[in-house]
N, C-alpha and C positions, 0 to 999 in steps of 0.2 A: 415448433419453436415455443418455448415457455414464455408466458407473459410476465413482464416486470410489474404489472399493476398490483399495487398494495403490498408487494414484497418489502419486508423491513431489512434495510441494508445499513450496516454500521461501517463507517469509514474513519480510520485513524489518520493522523497527519493531514487533516482536511483544510487547514488554513491557507494552503497555497499549492501550486504545482499539480501533480497527478491527483492528489486527494481532492482538491477544490474542483478540478475539472470533472472528475468522476462523479462527485456529488451533483453537479449541474446536469451532466448527461443522464444519470439514472433518475433524478427527480423529474426531469423533462419527459421521461418515458413512463412515469407513473409510480415509481418506487417511493416508499416512505423512507427517507434517509435520516440517519442519526450521525452527526458529524462531531468529531473530537479532535482537539489539539491544545497546545499550551496557550496559544494567542487567542483569547476569547473575543477580543475586539474584532479580529478578522472573521471569526466564526459567526459573530452576530451580524456583521455586514453581509456575509455569504447567505446566511439564513434568511435575512430580509429580502435579498435579491431572488432567492429561490421561491419564497412565498409570493413575491410580487409577480413572478412568472407563472403562478398557479400550482407550484409544487408543495409537497408535504415534507416538513423538516423539523428536527429538533437538534439542539446543540448542547454540548457540555464540555467544560475544560477537562483535558486529559493529558496525563504524562504516562506514556506507555512503559517507561522504566519502572514505575511503581505498580506492582501487581495488584495492590488493593484499589488503586485508582482505576485500573483496567477493569477489575471486577465491578466497581461501582458504575462505570460507563455502560457495561453490558446490562447491569441491573436497571439502570435508568432507561435504556432502550426498551427493555421488557415492560417496565412500568408504564411507559408512554404508549407503546404500540402492542403489547401483549405477547410478543415473540421476537425471535431473531432468526431471520432466514439466511442472511449472508453477512459475513464479516470480511471486510477488505483490510488486511494488515498492510498498510501503506507507509506508515511513519518510518522515516529513515534519514540518516545523515551521511555526508560524504566529504570529510575534511582530508583530502588526499595529501600525501607527502612521501618522499623516499623513506625506506626503513632506516637509513643511516641518519635521518633527522631526529630519530628517537623521540617522537612526539607521543609518548606513552599515554598521556591524558586523552589525546584524540583517539588513539587506538581503543582505549577503554570506553570512550563515548560511543564509538561505532558499535562495539560489541554489545553495550547496554541497550542502545536503541534498536539496532538492526536485528540482533539475534534475540536478546531477552525480550524486547518489545513484541516480537512476533510470537514467542512462546507464551508470554503473558496474555496476549489476545486469544490464543488457542485455549489456554487454561480457563479463561473466563467464559468463552463461548461454547466450547465443545460439550461440557456436561448438559447445558441447556438444549443444544441441538440434538444430542442423543436422547434426551428425555422426550422431546417432541417428535422424534423419529425422522427428522430430516434437517438438512442444513448445508451450507456451502461456505467453505473458508477459502479466500483468495489471498495469496501471499505475493507481494510485489518484490521480486528479486531484481535482477539486472543482467545485461549481457556480461557483466563482471562475474556472474554465477557460472560462466563457462570459460571465460578468457581473462587472464591476468595481464594488466598493462603496467608499465613502470609507474611508480608513485601510488599504485592502487592495490598493493598486496593485501593490506589489512581489510580494506573495503571489499575487495573481491572475496576474501576469506569469509566475511560475514554474509555475502550474497550466495556463496557456495553453501553455507550453512542453511540459509533459507530454502535453497533448492532441496537439500537433503531432508530437512524437516517436512517439506511439502510431500516429497516422495514417500517418506515414512508414514505420514498421516493417510495418504491415498491408499497405501497397501494394508494399513491396519483396520480401516473402517469400511464396512459395506453399506453404511447408512449415510455417512457424511461425505459430500463431494469436496475435493480439494484441487484448486487450480493454482499454478504458479506462473506469474507473468514476468517476462525477461526483457524489459525495454532497453533500447540503446540509450544514447545521451538524450535527455529530455530537457527542453527549455524550462528551467525552474530556478529556484533560489539555492538549490544544493551547491551549485558551482560557486556561489558567493561566500560559502563557508570555508573555502580553501584559502588558508593563510600562507602556505608554502609557495614561494615564488616559482620554483621549478614546476610544480604541479599546476599552478595557476596558468602559466604560459602554455603548458601542454593542453590544458582544457580549452583555451581560447580557440585552438584549431578545431576541436571537436564541436564546439558550440555553433560554429558556422553551418554545421549539418544537423543540428539538433532536431528532434521530433517534438511537435507540439503536444502538450499534455492531454488535450482532449482526444488525441488519437489513442492514447492508452485507456482513457475513459471509455471509449467506444469498444476497445478490445475487451475490457472488463464486462461491459454490457453484453457483448457477444457471448462470453463464457457463461454468464448467468442464464441467458436465454436458451441455451442448448439443453436438450432433454437428458443428456449424459455429459460427463466431464470431457473436456477437450484440452489438447495441448495448445494453448493460445500462442505459445512461442512459435510453433511451426505454422499455424494457420493465419495469424494476424500480424504478430509483432516482428518476426524475423525479416520479412520483406522490408520493413522500415529500417531495421538495423543494418542492412547491407550498405546503406549510405554512409555509415559512420566508420 
């Protein structure tokens, strides 16, 4: 099992939910974490708490929709720690609604963050990883990357896309590892972004059986520690999803 000690791990969407919990889990295991999100006040608080617990962390404001900002985030990590070993493409949004609601702005928001954000992360990190001869990209998809539920058509489409991107990268590179994680419903702020009443009521039932975000953080840690790439969905996350 590979050690996390001193690995440089970049995490997007780290101000709450899976990203925040993953940063805590990995820093506690010796990784040097670089956290990014739009809400710098939360990043600052998280960084202070990680440092107080003895962890190594840096933070920078990040909007994954902006490819230049993503490039600057990865460059910042390299300037601070000299390399980038792992990128966790975690940033995502989930404003569910029926297609008949025609919430086109919300559709485009999901496409921008969930798909383009993932691609922007890969575009920024992949050349550096290839130059150094190693690297690991971890993309956070969803159970929605396999199954489409009512009110989740566009969200699921974005997570199917993350799944496809991950499979493509895995098949194209013999140097860079790629893991895709498919959580079920996770207790996070994502559900709070749902404005549609039909989708909000449906989500209430799922939230009663939601997974705690630190479980996904531990799954991500597990993937990083393996000597070869693993399907985290089958080994760690799927048993959790059976509750949902």
